[in-house]
PyMOL Python script that loads the backbone (N, CA, C, O; Angstrom):
from pymol import cmd

cmd.read_pdbstr("""\
ATOM      1  N   MET A   1      41.280 -22.431  46.740  1.00  0.00           N
ATOM      2  CA  MET A   1      41.179 -22.142  45.317  1.00  0.00           C
ATOM      3  C   MET A   1      41.605 -23.379  44.542  1.00  0.00           C
ATOM      4  O   MET A   1      42.571 -24.048  44.907  1.00  0.00           O
ATOM      5  N   GLY A   2      40.886 -23.676  43.480  1.00  0.00           N
ATOM      6  CA  GLY A   2      41.203 -24.829  42.659  1.00  0.00           C
ATOM      7  C   GLY A   2      42.409 -24.578  41.776  1.00  0.00           C
ATOM      8  O   GLY A   2      43.112 -23.577  41.914  1.00  0.00           O
ATOM      9  N   GLU A   3      42.624 -25.502  40.875  1.00  0.00           N
ATOM     10  CA  GLU A   3      43.747 -25.388  39.946  1.00  0.00           C
ATOM     11  C   GLU A   3      43.566 -24.180  39.032  1.00  0.00           C
ATOM     12  O   GLU A   3      42.477 -23.937  38.512  1.00  0.00           O
ATOM     13  N   VAL A   4      44.630 -23.441  38.849  1.00  0.00           N
ATOM     14  CA  VAL A   4      44.601 -22.266  37.978  1.00  0.00           C
ATOM     15  C   VAL A   4      44.824 -22.730  36.544  1.00  0.00           C
ATOM     16  O   VAL A   4      45.810 -23.405  36.247  1.00  0.00           O
ATOM     17  N   THR A   5      43.908 -22.364  35.665  1.00  0.00           N
ATOM     18  CA  THR A   5      44.009 -22.759  34.263  1.00  0.00           C
ATOM     19  C   THR A   5      44.688 -21.659  33.451  1.00  0.00           C
ATOM     20  O   THR A   5      44.851 -20.534  33.922  1.00  0.00           O
ATOM     21  N   ASP A   6      45.076 -22.002  32.236  1.00  0.00           N
ATOM     22  CA  ASP A   6      45.645 -20.988  31.352  1.00  0.00           C
ATOM     23  C   ASP A   6      44.619 -19.887  31.059  1.00  0.00           C
ATOM     24  O   ASP A   6      44.996 -18.738  30.826  1.00  0.00           O
ATOM     25  N   ARG A   7      43.347 -20.224  31.068  1.00  0.00           N
ATOM     26  CA  ARG A   7      42.303 -19.206  30.869  1.00  0.00           C
ATOM     27  C   ARG A   7      42.312 -18.213  32.031  1.00  0.00           C
ATOM     28  O   ARG A   7      42.216 -17.005  31.819  1.00  0.00           O
ATOM     29  N   ASP A   8      42.428 -18.727  33.261  1.00  0.00           N
ATOM     30  CA  ASP A   8      42.528 -17.849  34.438  1.00  0.00           C
ATOM     31  C   ASP A   8      43.743 -16.941  34.326  1.00  0.00           C
ATOM     32  O   ASP A   8      43.672 -15.748  34.621  1.00  0.00           O
ATOM     33  N   ILE A   9      44.849 -17.514  33.902  1.00  0.00           N
ATOM     34  CA  ILE A   9      46.085 -16.743  33.744  1.00  0.00           C
ATOM     35  C   ILE A   9      45.890 -15.679  32.669  1.00  0.00           C
ATOM     36  O   ILE A   9      46.304 -14.532  32.844  1.00  0.00           O
ATOM     37  N   GLY A  10      45.264 -16.055  31.566  1.00  0.00           N
ATOM     38  CA  GLY A  10      44.976 -15.093  30.502  1.00  0.00           C
ATOM     39  C   GLY A  10      44.122 -13.935  30.996  1.00  0.00           C
ATOM     40  O   GLY A  10      44.338 -12.788  30.608  1.00  0.00           O
ATOM     41  N   ASN A  11      43.150 -14.238  31.857  1.00  0.00           N
ATOM     42  CA  ASN A  11      42.306 -13.174  32.425  1.00  0.00           C
ATOM     43  C   ASN A  11      43.128 -12.244  33.312  1.00  0.00           C
ATOM     44  O   ASN A  11      42.970 -11.025  33.245  1.00  0.00           O
ATOM     45  N   ALA A  12      44.003 -12.808  34.142  1.00  0.00           N
ATOM     46  CA  ALA A  12      44.856 -11.984  35.008  1.00  0.00           C
ATOM     47  C   ALA A  12      45.805 -11.149  34.163  1.00  0.00           C
ATOM     48  O   ALA A  12      46.009  -9.967  34.438  1.00  0.00           O
ATOM     49  N   TRP A  13      46.378 -11.752  33.147  1.00  0.00           N
ATOM     50  CA  TRP A  13      47.297 -11.028  32.263  1.00  0.00           C
ATOM     51  C   TRP A  13      46.561  -9.909  31.529  1.00  0.00           C
ATOM     52  O   TRP A  13      47.093  -8.808  31.389  1.00  0.00           O
ATOM     53  N   THR A  14      45.339 -10.182  31.060  1.00  0.00           N
ATOM     54  CA  THR A  14      44.561  -9.165  30.358  1.00  0.00           C
ATOM     55  C   THR A  14      44.296  -7.978  31.270  1.00  0.00           C
ATOM     56  O   THR A  14      44.467  -6.828  30.866  1.00  0.00           O
ATOM     57  N   ALA A  15      43.879  -8.256  32.502  1.00  0.00           N
ATOM     58  CA  ALA A  15      43.615  -7.176  33.457  1.00  0.00           C
ATOM     59  C   ALA A  15      44.873  -6.352  33.695  1.00  0.00           C
ATOM     60  O   ALA A  15      44.809  -5.124  33.747  1.00  0.00           O
ATOM     61  N   HIS A  16      46.008  -7.013  33.838  1.00  0.00           N
ATOM     62  CA  HIS A  16      47.261  -6.297  34.073  1.00  0.00           C
ATOM     63  C   HIS A  16      47.642  -5.439  32.863  1.00  0.00           C
ATOM     64  O   HIS A  16      47.994  -4.269  33.009  1.00  0.00           O
ATOM     65  N   ILE A  17      47.568  -6.025  31.688  1.00  0.00           N
ATOM     66  CA  ILE A  17      47.944  -5.304  30.466  1.00  0.00           C
ATOM     67  C   ILE A  17      47.055  -4.074  30.279  1.00  0.00           C
ATOM     68  O   ILE A  17      47.557  -2.982  30.009  1.00  0.00           O
ATOM     69  N   LEU A  18      45.741  -4.244  30.420  1.00  0.00           N
ATOM     70  CA  LEU A  18      44.833  -3.112  30.234  1.00  0.00           C
ATOM     71  C   LEU A  18      45.055  -2.057  31.322  1.00  0.00           C
ATOM     72  O   LEU A  18      44.964  -0.859  31.056  1.00  0.00           O
ATOM     73  N   GLY A  19      45.343  -2.500  32.536  1.00  0.00           N
ATOM     74  CA  GLY A  19      45.648  -1.553  33.611  1.00  0.00           C
ATOM     75  C   GLY A  19      46.907  -0.753  33.330  1.00  0.00           C
ATOM     76  O   GLY A  19      46.945   0.456  33.562  1.00  0.00           O
ATOM     77  N   GLN A  20      47.933  -1.421  32.832  1.00  0.00           N
ATOM     78  CA  GLN A  20      49.178  -0.734  32.475  1.00  0.00           C
ATOM     79  C   GLN A  20      48.946   0.282  31.359  1.00  0.00           C
ATOM     80  O   GLN A  20      49.456   1.402  31.410  1.00  0.00           O
ATOM     81  N   LEU A  21      48.180  -0.116  30.364  1.00  0.00           N
ATOM     82  CA  LEU A  21      47.888   0.801  29.256  1.00  0.00           C
ATOM     83  C   LEU A  21      47.091   2.004  29.741  1.00  0.00           C
ATOM     84  O   LEU A  21      47.370   3.132  29.337  1.00  0.00           O
ATOM     85  N   PHE A  22      46.102   1.777  30.604  1.00  0.00           N
ATOM     86  CA  PHE A  22      45.284   2.864  31.128  1.00  0.00           C
ATOM     87  C   PHE A  22      46.118   3.819  31.982  1.00  0.00           C
ATOM     88  O   PHE A  22      46.022   5.037  31.833  1.00  0.00           O
ATOM     89  N   SER A  23      46.933   3.264  32.871  1.00  0.00           N
ATOM     90  CA  SER A  23      47.698   4.128  33.778  1.00  0.00           C
ATOM     91  C   SER A  23      48.820   4.872  33.055  1.00  0.00           C
ATOM     92  O   SER A  23      49.256   5.925  33.518  1.00  0.00           O
ATOM     93  N   GLY A  24      49.288   4.346  31.940  1.00  0.00           N
ATOM     94  CA  GLY A  24      50.359   4.988  31.205  1.00  0.00           C
ATOM     95  C   GLY A  24      49.917   5.864  30.054  1.00  0.00           C
ATOM     96  O   GLY A  24      50.742   6.476  29.375  1.00  0.00           O
ATOM     97  N   TRP A  25      48.607   5.924  29.836  1.00  0.00           N
ATOM     98  CA  TRP A  25      48.071   6.679  28.705  1.00  0.00           C
ATOM     99  C   TRP A  25      48.531   8.129  28.759  1.00  0.00           C
ATOM    100  O   TRP A  25      48.494   8.706  29.846  1.00  0.00           O
ATOM    101  N   PRO A  26      48.949   8.747  27.703  1.00  0.00           N
ATOM    102  CA  PRO A  26      48.987   8.281  26.318  1.00  0.00           C
ATOM    103  C   PRO A  26      50.355   7.739  25.899  1.00  0.00           C
ATOM    104  O   PRO A  26      50.603   7.542  24.709  1.00  0.00           O
ATOM    105  N   ARG A  27      51.236   7.500  26.860  1.00  0.00           N
ATOM    106  CA  ARG A  27      52.572   6.996  26.507  1.00  0.00           C
ATOM    107  C   ARG A  27      52.510   5.562  25.984  1.00  0.00           C
ATOM    108  O   ARG A  27      51.642   4.776  26.361  1.00  0.00           O
ATOM    109  N   ARG A  28      53.442   5.257  25.120  1.00  0.00           N
ATOM    110  CA  ARG A  28      53.611   3.904  24.596  1.00  0.00           C
ATOM    111  C   ARG A  28      54.052   2.997  25.737  1.00  0.00           C
ATOM    112  O   ARG A  28      54.844   3.400  26.588  1.00  0.00           O
ATOM    113  N   GLN A  29      53.538   1.776  25.752  1.00  0.00           N
ATOM    114  CA  GLN A  29      53.905   0.800  26.772  1.00  0.00           C
ATOM    115  C   GLN A  29      54.605  -0.382  26.107  1.00  0.00           C
ATOM    116  O   GLN A  29      54.105  -0.938  25.130  1.00  0.00           O
ATOM    117  N   ASP A  30      55.738  -0.752  26.632  1.00  0.00           N
ATOM    118  CA  ASP A  30      56.438  -1.944  26.152  1.00  0.00           C
ATOM    119  C   ASP A  30      56.217  -3.049  27.175  1.00  0.00           C
ATOM    120  O   ASP A  30      56.688  -2.962  28.309  1.00  0.00           O
ATOM    121  N   LEU A  31      55.509  -4.072  26.771  1.00  0.00           N
ATOM    122  CA  LEU A  31      55.173  -5.179  27.650  1.00  0.00           C
ATOM    123  C   LEU A  31      55.760  -6.465  27.105  1.00  0.00           C
ATOM    124  O   LEU A  31      55.938  -6.613  25.896  1.00  0.00           O
ATOM    125  N   ASN A  32      56.063  -7.407  28.011  1.00  0.00           N
ATOM    126  CA  ASN A  32      56.534  -8.722  27.570  1.00  0.00           C
ATOM    127  C   ASN A  32      56.035  -9.783  28.535  1.00  0.00           C
ATOM    128  O   ASN A  32      55.596  -9.475  29.643  1.00  0.00           O
ATOM    129  N   ALA A  33      56.107 -11.028  28.107  1.00  0.00           N
ATOM    130  CA  ALA A  33      55.559 -12.148  28.874  1.00  0.00           C
ATOM    131  C   ALA A  33      56.192 -12.268  30.248  1.00  0.00           C
ATOM    132  O   ALA A  33      55.481 -12.485  31.230  1.00  0.00           O
ATOM    133  N   MET A  34      57.493 -12.136  30.344  1.00  0.00           N
ATOM    134  CA  MET A  34      58.173 -12.312  31.623  1.00  0.00           C
ATOM    135  C   MET A  34      57.718 -11.250  32.630  1.00  0.00           C
ATOM    136  O   MET A  34      57.409 -11.582  33.775  1.00  0.00           O
ATOM    137  N   ASP A  35      57.675  -9.986  32.221  1.00  0.00           N
ATOM    138  CA  ASP A  35      57.266  -8.914  33.126  1.00  0.00           C
ATOM    139  C   ASP A  35      55.810  -9.072  33.572  1.00  0.00           C
ATOM    140  O   ASP A  35      55.485  -8.837  34.736  1.00  0.00           O
ATOM    141  N   VAL A  36      54.943  -9.466  32.650  1.00  0.00           N
ATOM    142  CA  VAL A  36      53.533  -9.643  32.986  1.00  0.00           C
ATOM    143  C   VAL A  36      53.369 -10.826  33.948  1.00  0.00           C
ATOM    144  O   VAL A  36      52.591 -10.743  34.899  1.00  0.00           O
ATOM    145  N   ALA A  37      54.087 -11.911  33.713  1.00  0.00           N
ATOM    146  CA  ALA A  37      54.015 -13.078  34.600  1.00  0.00           C
ATOM    147  C   ALA A  37      54.487 -12.728  36.010  1.00  0.00           C
ATOM    148  O   ALA A  37      53.866 -13.132  36.993  1.00  0.00           O
ATOM    149  N   VAL A  38      55.573 -11.986  36.105  1.00  0.00           N
ATOM    150  CA  VAL A  38      56.092 -11.591  37.424  1.00  0.00           C
ATOM    151  C   VAL A  38      55.110 -10.645  38.117  1.00  0.00           C
ATOM    152  O   VAL A  38      54.840 -10.796  39.308  1.00  0.00           O
ATOM    153  N   ALA A  39      54.580  -9.681  37.385  1.00  0.00           N
ATOM    154  CA  ALA A  39      53.676  -8.687  37.977  1.00  0.00           C
ATOM    155  C   ALA A  39      52.377  -9.322  38.474  1.00  0.00           C
ATOM    156  O   ALA A  39      51.833  -8.903  39.496  1.00  0.00           O
ATOM    157  N   THR A  40      51.882 -10.321  37.764  1.00  0.00           N
ATOM    158  CA  THR A  40      50.611 -10.951  38.150  1.00  0.00           C
ATOM    159  C   THR A  40      50.817 -12.139  39.087  1.00  0.00           C
ATOM    160  O   THR A  40      49.887 -12.554  39.779  1.00  0.00           O
ATOM    161  N   GLY A  41      52.029 -12.683  39.109  1.00  0.00           N
ATOM    162  CA  GLY A  41      52.280 -13.872  39.923  1.00  0.00           C
ATOM    163  C   GLY A  41      51.780 -15.153  39.283  1.00  0.00           C
ATOM    164  O   GLY A  41      51.695 -16.189  39.941  1.00  0.00           O
ATOM    165  N   PHE A  42      51.446 -15.084  37.991  1.00  0.00           N
ATOM    166  CA  PHE A  42      50.927 -16.246  37.279  1.00  0.00           C
ATOM    167  C   PHE A  42      51.838 -16.617  36.120  1.00  0.00           C
ATOM    168  O   PHE A  42      52.101 -15.797  35.240  1.00  0.00           O
ATOM    169  N   GLN A  43      52.312 -17.837  36.123  1.00  0.00           N
ATOM    170  CA  GLN A  43      53.156 -18.376  35.053  1.00  0.00           C
ATOM    171  C   GLN A  43      52.378 -19.518  34.398  1.00  0.00           C
ATOM    172  O   GLN A  43      52.009 -20.471  35.084  1.00  0.00           O
ATOM    173  N   PRO A  44      52.119 -19.448  33.095  1.00  0.00           N
ATOM    174  CA  PRO A  44      51.364 -20.522  32.439  1.00  0.00           C
ATOM    175  C   PRO A  44      52.182 -21.811  32.343  1.00  0.00           C
ATOM    176  O   PRO A  44      53.412 -21.796  32.356  1.00  0.00           O
ATOM    177  N   ARG A  45      51.458 -22.916  32.249  1.00  0.00           N
ATOM    178  CA  ARG A  45      52.136 -24.203  32.046  1.00  0.00           C
ATOM    179  C   ARG A  45      52.697 -24.293  30.631  1.00  0.00           C
ATOM    180  O   ARG A  45      53.713 -24.945  30.390  1.00  0.00           O
ATOM    181  N   SER A  46      52.017 -23.628  29.705  1.00  0.00           N
ATOM    182  CA  SER A  46      52.482 -23.608  28.321  1.00  0.00           C
ATOM    183  C   SER A  46      53.593 -22.560  28.177  1.00  0.00           C
ATOM    184  O   SER A  46      53.986 -21.931  29.160  1.00  0.00           O
ATOM    185  N   GLU A  47      54.080 -22.382  26.989  1.00  0.00           N
ATOM    186  CA  GLU A  47      55.154 -21.416  26.703  1.00  0.00           C
ATOM    187  C   GLU A  47      54.655 -19.990  26.947  1.00  0.00           C
ATOM    188  O   GLU A  47      53.731 -19.548  26.264  1.00  0.00           O
ATOM    189  N   PRO A  48      55.244 -19.249  27.911  1.00  0.00           N
ATOM    190  CA  PRO A  48      54.755 -17.905  28.240  1.00  0.00           C
ATOM    191  C   PRO A  48      54.770 -16.936  27.066  1.00  0.00           C
ATOM    192  O   PRO A  48      53.817 -16.180  26.883  1.00  0.00           O
ATOM    193  N   LYS A  49      55.832 -16.944  26.269  1.00  0.00           N
ATOM    194  CA  LYS A  49      55.911 -15.994  25.148  1.00  0.00           C
ATOM    195  C   LYS A  49      54.811 -16.270  24.130  1.00  0.00           C
ATOM    196  O   LYS A  49      54.198 -15.341  23.604  1.00  0.00           O
ATOM    197  N   GLU A  50      54.562 -17.549  23.854  1.00  0.00           N
ATOM    198  CA  GLU A  50      53.518 -17.903  22.895  1.00  0.00           C
ATOM    199  C   GLU A  50      52.139 -17.477  23.426  1.00  0.00           C
ATOM    200  O   GLU A  50      51.316 -16.947  22.679  1.00  0.00           O
ATOM    201  N   MET A  51      51.898 -17.715  24.718  1.00  0.00           N
ATOM    202  CA  MET A  51      50.622 -17.312  25.308  1.00  0.00           C
ATOM    203  C   MET A  51      50.468 -15.795  25.284  1.00  0.00           C
ATOM    204  O   MET A  51      49.391 -15.278  24.986  1.00  0.00           O
ATOM    205  N   PHE A  52      51.550 -15.085  25.599  1.00  0.00           N
ATOM    206  CA  PHE A  52      51.528 -13.625  25.581  1.00  0.00           C
ATOM    207  C   PHE A  52      51.233 -13.113  24.169  1.00  0.00           C
ATOM    208  O   PHE A  52      50.379 -12.246  23.983  1.00  0.00           O
ATOM    209  N   ASP A  53      51.942 -13.654  23.182  1.00  0.00           N
ATOM    210  CA  ASP A  53      51.737 -13.226  21.794  1.00  0.00           C
ATOM    211  C   ASP A  53      50.296 -13.485  21.352  1.00  0.00           C
ATOM    212  O   ASP A  53      49.682 -12.632  20.713  1.00  0.00           O
ATOM    213  N   ASP A  54      49.752 -14.664  21.692  1.00  0.00           N
ATOM    214  CA  ASP A  54      48.369 -14.989  21.335  1.00  0.00           C
ATOM    215  C   ASP A  54      47.394 -14.037  22.014  1.00  0.00           C
ATOM    216  O   ASP A  54      46.424 -13.592  21.400  1.00  0.00           O
ATOM    217  N   LEU A  55      47.650 -13.722  23.287  1.00  0.00           N
ATOM    218  CA  LEU A  55      46.780 -12.807  24.021  1.00  0.00           C
ATOM    219  C   LEU A  55      46.809 -11.411  23.412  1.00  0.00           C
ATOM    220  O   LEU A  55      45.760 -10.789  23.238  1.00  0.00           O
ATOM    221  N   VAL A  56      47.990 -10.916  23.089  1.00  0.00           N
ATOM    222  CA  VAL A  56      48.113  -9.582  22.496  1.00  0.00           C
ATOM    223  C   VAL A  56      47.413  -9.545  21.139  1.00  0.00           C
ATOM    224  O   VAL A  56      46.754  -8.557  20.813  1.00  0.00           O
ATOM    225  N   MET A  57      47.546 -10.599  20.353  1.00  0.00           N
ATOM    226  CA  MET A  57      46.862 -10.640  19.052  1.00  0.00           C
ATOM    227  C   MET A  57      45.345 -10.662  19.250  1.00  0.00           C
ATOM    228  O   MET A  57      44.617 -10.013  18.499  1.00  0.00           O
ATOM    229  N   TRP A  58      44.860 -11.402  20.254  1.00  0.00           N
ATOM    230  CA  TRP A  58      43.428 -11.439  20.536  1.00  0.00           C
ATOM    231  C   TRP A  58      42.942 -10.053  20.959  1.00  0.00           C
ATOM    232  O   TRP A  58      41.905  -9.589  20.486  1.00  0.00           O
ATOM    233  N   LEU A  59      43.683  -9.392  21.844  1.00  0.00           N
ATOM    234  CA  LEU A  59      43.319  -8.039  22.271  1.00  0.00           C
ATOM    235  C   LEU A  59      43.288  -7.084  21.087  1.00  0.00           C
ATOM    236  O   LEU A  59      42.402  -6.235  20.997  1.00  0.00           O
ATOM    237  N   ASN A  60      44.243  -7.216  20.183  1.00  0.00           N
ATOM    238  CA  ASN A  60      44.284  -6.384  18.983  1.00  0.00           C
ATOM    239  C   ASN A  60      43.100  -6.695  18.063  1.00  0.00           C
ATOM    240  O   ASN A  60      42.414  -5.782  17.603  1.00  0.00           O
ATOM    241  N   ASP A  61      42.864  -7.971  17.800  1.00  0.00           N
ATOM    242  CA  ASP A  61      41.784  -8.379  16.891  1.00  0.00           C
ATOM    243  C   ASP A  61      40.409  -7.977  17.398  1.00  0.00           C
ATOM    244  O   ASP A  61      39.490  -7.771  16.605  1.00  0.00           O
ATOM    245  N   ASN A  62      40.258  -7.861  18.723  1.00  0.00           N
ATOM    246  CA  ASN A  62      38.968  -7.511  19.316  1.00  0.00           C
ATOM    247  C   ASN A  62      38.853  -6.046  19.708  1.00  0.00           C
ATOM    248  O   ASN A  62      37.916  -5.658  20.405  1.00  0.00           O
ATOM    249  N   GLY A  63      39.815  -5.224  19.257  1.00  0.00           N
ATOM    250  CA  GLY A  63      39.717  -3.796  19.406  1.00  0.00           C
ATOM    251  C   GLY A  63      40.121  -3.236  20.764  1.00  0.00           C
ATOM    252  O   GLY A  63      39.878  -2.060  21.035  1.00  0.00           O
ATOM    253  N   TYR A  64      40.732  -4.050  21.625  1.00  0.00           N
ATOM    254  CA  TYR A  64      41.145  -3.562  22.937  1.00  0.00           C
ATOM    255  C   TYR A  64      42.441  -2.761  22.885  1.00  0.00           C
ATOM    256  O   TYR A  64      42.681  -1.903  23.734  1.00  0.00           O
ATOM    257  N   LEU A  65      43.261  -3.038  21.903  1.00  0.00           N
ATOM    258  CA  LEU A  65      44.493  -2.275  21.713  1.00  0.00           C
ATOM    259  C   LEU A  65      44.851  -2.269  20.243  1.00  0.00           C
ATOM    260  O   LEU A  65      44.295  -3.022  19.442  1.00  0.00           O
ATOM    261  N   LYS A  66      45.793  -1.402  19.906  1.00  0.00           N
ATOM    262  CA  LYS A  66      46.235  -1.287  18.510  1.00  0.00           C
ATOM    263  C   LYS A  66      47.739  -1.476  18.495  1.00  0.00           C
ATOM    264  O   LYS A  66      48.484  -0.780  19.184  1.00  0.00           O
ATOM    265  N   ILE A  67      48.158  -2.425  17.700  1.00  0.00           N
ATOM    266  CA  ILE A  67      49.581  -2.718  17.561  1.00  0.00           C
ATOM    267  C   ILE A  67      50.120  -1.945  16.366  1.00  0.00           C
ATOM    268  O   ILE A  67      49.576  -2.030  15.265  1.00  0.00           O
ATOM    269  N   ASN A  68      51.169  -1.206  16.585  1.00  0.00           N
ATOM    270  CA  ASN A  68      51.799  -0.462  15.482  1.00  0.00           C
ATOM    271  C   ASN A  68      52.960  -1.238  14.938  1.00  0.00           C
ATOM    272  O   ASN A  68      53.622  -0.784  14.005  1.00  0.00           O
TER     273      ASN A  68
END
""", "prot")
cmd.dss("prot")
cmd.show_as("cartoon", "prot")
cmd.util.cbc("prot")
cmd.orient("prot")
């Protein structure tokens, strides 16, 4: 396998987040960058919290989840 990019990590994180939301439905899910990184085994080279926040905002903006 070649070098893992932040895009690859974002895809793994997205799959994990959506899986957690699906399996926990309809309960509220509290997710954070550290837990998602550990669960997926992928740590970004950039700041994990910033990447997580950007990913969650993208998921929200594109209708995949709703942030209250």
